N, C-alpha and C positions, 0 to 999 in steps of 0.2 A: 505494500499500498504506499502509496507517496508520502511523505513526509508534509511536504509544505502545502498540498491540498488537504491531509487531515488535521494539520496545525490549525485550518482557518474554520472549525466547527463552529456553528452556531444556533441559538434558540430563535435568533431575529426573525419576526415577521418583514417579508417583503410586500410593498406595496406600491403601485402606479402614482402617476403625480397626483390624481385626484382620489386616492384612497376606497376606488370602487373596485379592483382587484387587490385580493389578497391573498399570499400562501406563506408557510411556513416550512422553507428549505432545509435539507439537511445541512447544507452549508452555503454561505453567499461568498464567494472567493472573487478576489481583486487580483487579476492578472495584468503586470507591466510589461512584460516582455513574450516574446512569440513562444520562447520553450515553456514559460507558466501556463500559458493557454494551453500548450499540447500536454503537457502534466495534469492540467485539470481536465481537459476531453479524455484521455487515455484512464484517469483514474474512476471517470463517469461510466466509462464503456465497461472496464474491468469489475465495476461495483456493481452494474446492471444499473443504474441511476440514471434518469434524465437531466442533461444538461441544456439549459436557455442562457444565452446572451440576453443580458437586461437594456444595451443602450440607455437612454435617456429615460425610460420608463415611463413614456407617453403616450403609448396607445390606451387605446380605452377598452379594449377587449383583451381577453385572457391568453394573449400570446406567449406572455414570459411564467406564467403562474406554473410552478413545479413543486414538488416534495422532496425532488432532487439537489440539484447545483443551478444556484444562480450566478453567473459568469457576468461581473464587473470589469469589464475591459476598458482598461488604463494605458494603452502603451506609451510606453517612452520614447521619447527621440522629438525630431524636429519636422514640420511640415517644410517640404522642399518644393522646387518650380523646377520644371523642364520642361522649356518652351510654353505650351498652351494647356500645359499639364500640371497638377497638383498632386506630390506624393503625400497621403493624408496617413498619421499614425492613427490606427482604430481607436473607436472610444471618443475620440474627441467631441468636441460640444460645437455646434456652429458656432457660437459666440467668441470661441477660442481660436477659429480660423480664419476669422476676418481681418483683424488687424496683420496678422504674418500675410494674407493674401495681398493687402493693400499695399505692403511694404513693396511688393513685387510688380506693384500696379496691374494687379488681376483680381477677379473677384468670381464668384459663381454666376454661371446661365443664368438661375433664379431660385427662389428658395420658397417654403411656407412660410408661416406666420410668425412659428416660435423660433426663437434661435435656440433655448436651452436642449433640443432634442440633439442626439449624438447622430453624427453624420452618417455613421453605419445604420442605425436604427432606421433613421430618414430613407436611407436606400432599398433596405430591406423590407419597407412597407409602402414603400412607391411613393411617400410625399412630394406636395408638388404645390406651386404657387397657382397663380393665374396667366393666361397668354395663351391665344390659339396657334400660336407658333411656337410655344416653350413646354414641352414633355416635361414629366417627371425626376425629381431629381435622380433617380437612377439609371435614367439614361446619359446622364453622364457621366457613369462609370466607365473607365478604359480598360483598368488593369485591377489586380486584388492578389493578397495572399490569403488562401484562406485555409485554417486549420479544418481537416477533414475528420470524422469519426473515428477513423484508425489511428490520429495522431500525427499523419503524415501532412504537410504543407503542399497545397496545389497552388500554382500559378495561372491565374485566371486572365485568358487573353482575349481582347477585341475579337467580335465578327465570327464566336463560338456557340454552340448550342449550351456549353457549360454556362458561358457566360450570360447567354438570354433568358437561362435560369436562375442564375445567381444574383441577377439585377434586382429583381423582388422576390425574398425566399424567406424571409421570416426567420431567418439562421436556420433553415431546416437542412442547409447541406454544410453546415458548419461554421466556424467563426473566423470572421473577417480580422487581420490584424493589421493590415496596411490597405488602403483603397487608392487608386489615383484616378483621378475623378478630370474631366474637361474644365477649362476656366475662359475666361473671355477679358478683355484689357478692362480696367475697373471703368466703372460709369457710375452716373450719379442717376436718380430718376426725378424728371418731373410728377409731381401729383396734382389734378385738380378732382374735388368731390363735389357733390352736390346733392339736393333732395328732390324727388319727383313723385308722382304717382305709379303706382303699376302697371297703368295704361301708356304713360311717359317711356318706361321702362323695355315695354314689349316694343313700343315704335321705333325705339332707338336702337333696341338689341343688336341689330344685325350692324349697321355703319359704325358702333363704336368697338363692336367685337373686331373688326379688318380693320380698322383704321389708328388702333391702338398698340402697343407693345402688352400691356396690360388691360385688361377690364374685367370688372368685378362688380357686385352690387347687394346688399344685404336686401332682404324684405322683413320690413318690420309690422306685425300683422296690427299693433294698436300700440298707443304710448309709453304701456307698460314695457313693452319689449326695449323700446329706445332706454327708458331711464334703468333697467336692469343693466346694460350696457354704457353707462353714462361716459366711461373716461374713452370710450373708441367711438362714438357718436358726438359729435357737437348739439347744443340745442336745437331741437326741430323749430322751422320756422314759426314765428304768431300766425294764427288762424288756421293752422294747419291739424286735422282731426283724423283719427283711425289710421288705417293701413297706410303704408309710405314706403319709397324704396331710397334708398342711400347708395347712390353709384360712384364709383372711384374709377378714374381712368390715368395710367401712367404710361411716360415713354423715357427712352433713354437720352444720356446728356453725355459731353465730356465731364469728367470731374472738375468741380468749380465751386462756387462759394454756396453753401447753403442756406435756407431761409424758410420760415413760416409764417403764413399770413391766416390768422384765426376770423378773420371776417372774411376772406373769398375762399376760405378751404383751400387753400393752394401752398405745396413746400415743395422742397428741391431738397435732396440730401445723398449721402452714399446709397446705393440699392437696398443695403440691409436694413438701414437706420429707416428707409422708407417701410419697407416689408414688415418687418419685427412689429406684432402687436402685443400687448402684454393684458390677459382677460382679467378682469376684476372678480369673478365669481367661479367656483368650483362648479364642473357640469358634464353631462355625458354627451355623448352626439354619437349619430349614426350618420353617415355620409355616402352617398351613391353616386355614379359617374353614369350618365343619360346618353346615347345616341343624338348628335347635336340636332339631328330632323325632327327629333320627338319632344326637345325640351321646352318649348315655348307651351307646347299643351300640356306637360308636366306641370311647369309651373302656375298656368291655369288651376290645373288638378290640385295641386297643394293648397292656394287660396281656398278654393271652394271647401276643399276638406276641414281646414281650419276655419273657417268661418263658420261653416253647417255644424261641425261636430265637437270643435275645441276652441271653442270663442273665448277662454281662458288662457289659452296657451301663449307665452310673454316672454318670448324668445326672439333673436334675430336670426333669419335662414339665409346662409353666405350662398350665393352661387357664381360658380368661377368657372375655367376653361381650362382646357391642358389638351396639348396638341398628342399625336399617335407616337407609340413608340412599339419597340418588337419584343421585351420582354415576354418569357412566356405567360407569367400569370398578369400581365399588365391587363388594368381594365381597360386603356385604350388602343388595344392591340388592332383593332379594326377601324381605326380612324380617331379626329379628336373629339372629345366628349363634353357635354356641360357638366359640372360636380356641384351636388346638392348638399349642404352641409346641414344638418338639422341637430340642433344641439337641445337638452331640457336639463333640469333640474339633475341632483345629484341623487335625491330618493325619488324620482319619480319611475314609475311603471314600466316597462317595456309595453306591455300589451296597450297602452294607452296610445299617445300620439307616434311613437318608432313603431309600433307595429302598422298605424291606419297608413303613414307616409311610405313605409316601406314595403306595403303592396302595392300603391300607386308606382313607385320607382323599378319594382320586378316588374311588372305588369308590361313596362317598357322597355324590358330587357337591361335594367341596371345592373350595373355591378359593384360590390361594396370596396370601401377602403379597407386594406386589410388592417391597418391600425384602428377601426374602428369597432365596436358594436355592431354585430348581425345575425342572421338568422337562417343564413342559406345552408344547404346541406352539401354534402359530396355530388349529390346524385344531380341538382341543379347546377353546380359549379361546371360539371361535365359538359352541361349543354349550353351554357354562355360562353365558356372560357376555352377557344379552342385549343391553346397551349397547356391546357388543365392534365391531359393525360401523360403528355410528354415530360413533364415538369413530373410527375410523380413517379415515373421511368427513371428519372436522371436522379430523383432524391433516394429511391430503392438502392438504384447500384451504389450510390455514396454514402450509405447509410441504410445497410438492409436491418438493422438491428433495432432501429429509431432511437438512439442515441439522442438525438435533438429534439424529438417529438412530446411533447406535454398531450395531456388530455385532448385538448381543444384541437390540435393541430392532427394528433392521430385520426381522429373522427373524419377528417376531411382529405388528409394527403397520405394515409399509411398505403 
């Protein structure tokens, strides 16, 4: 038995960021070198334990929960730049990499709304931002070092089936100790936001989507939804009542002097400073990618469902857009998608708003974000996801004994 792993016994409860997923693993192991990751993996395999890499713990679903080993990857070493690519040690949080990237005059292609996520976790679950020409963060992965279930290190290369599987794999193929990602020359974002009616959002949808690098909007079903997230939304214009949309467009500029004008709802800054949000409340969330040609119909149905069946629902629904990519488990495998993010209070019942709107999304061929809650089965995913079976075959080949599968993932991918 490996002594360094054995020495890290714990009775500590692991929980995700909002404390909705909790487990009591046999051990929580921190690994700072590739050798320590190998030791943890081989120990788990020999002891017939499940090992789950934890990332930043920002998944809403139980992708990490295990009674085996939770692995906290914190690779030592420095981020380096190789032309238009950055080599990033495993486990780095996004907020830890922006300054080193900027010092080399480069930055990420895009990002989501949280900078506290681990880059490897964002890659593994398909975290995304918004932009019809901008795919999920996972699409920027061009190489990686992966510790497989045997403890061997596999070097992943671009344009291979193994890379297509690894890009969105939720830690099921192994532990990424190093990632090489595509980067862009450093850029600012100029952001403009405005309030408008849902009808206005529908009318301007296509023009704003195709004429801006980033386009997204929040649908606010009532005044309470605005108040709940008051640190994100400015005061609603006087005389406005009932449902409203808060639209944001952003475009890239050469780095320059930043500014923020609260009156015009306009600002400019480095891309990560513009795209990062801090949410004021703990919440749960489902999120589905909808084929673009069905997205407006889905938006109308969501409005109707909330008005007719859930008038007390008081959260903003975020509508974003993501480009196509070729990861086997990508939800944008067959073209760009509209993304509907539906939050609710931490103590909500899934069978209420979540289940009702999930039925709408599924009716229109929606696929779930792997880091959010959902109730899709392996049978349904096989029907919707063309790369599903190919991914399962690759996973079985790399990890035939399911070292990296917890109960949630085993039900879907065994």
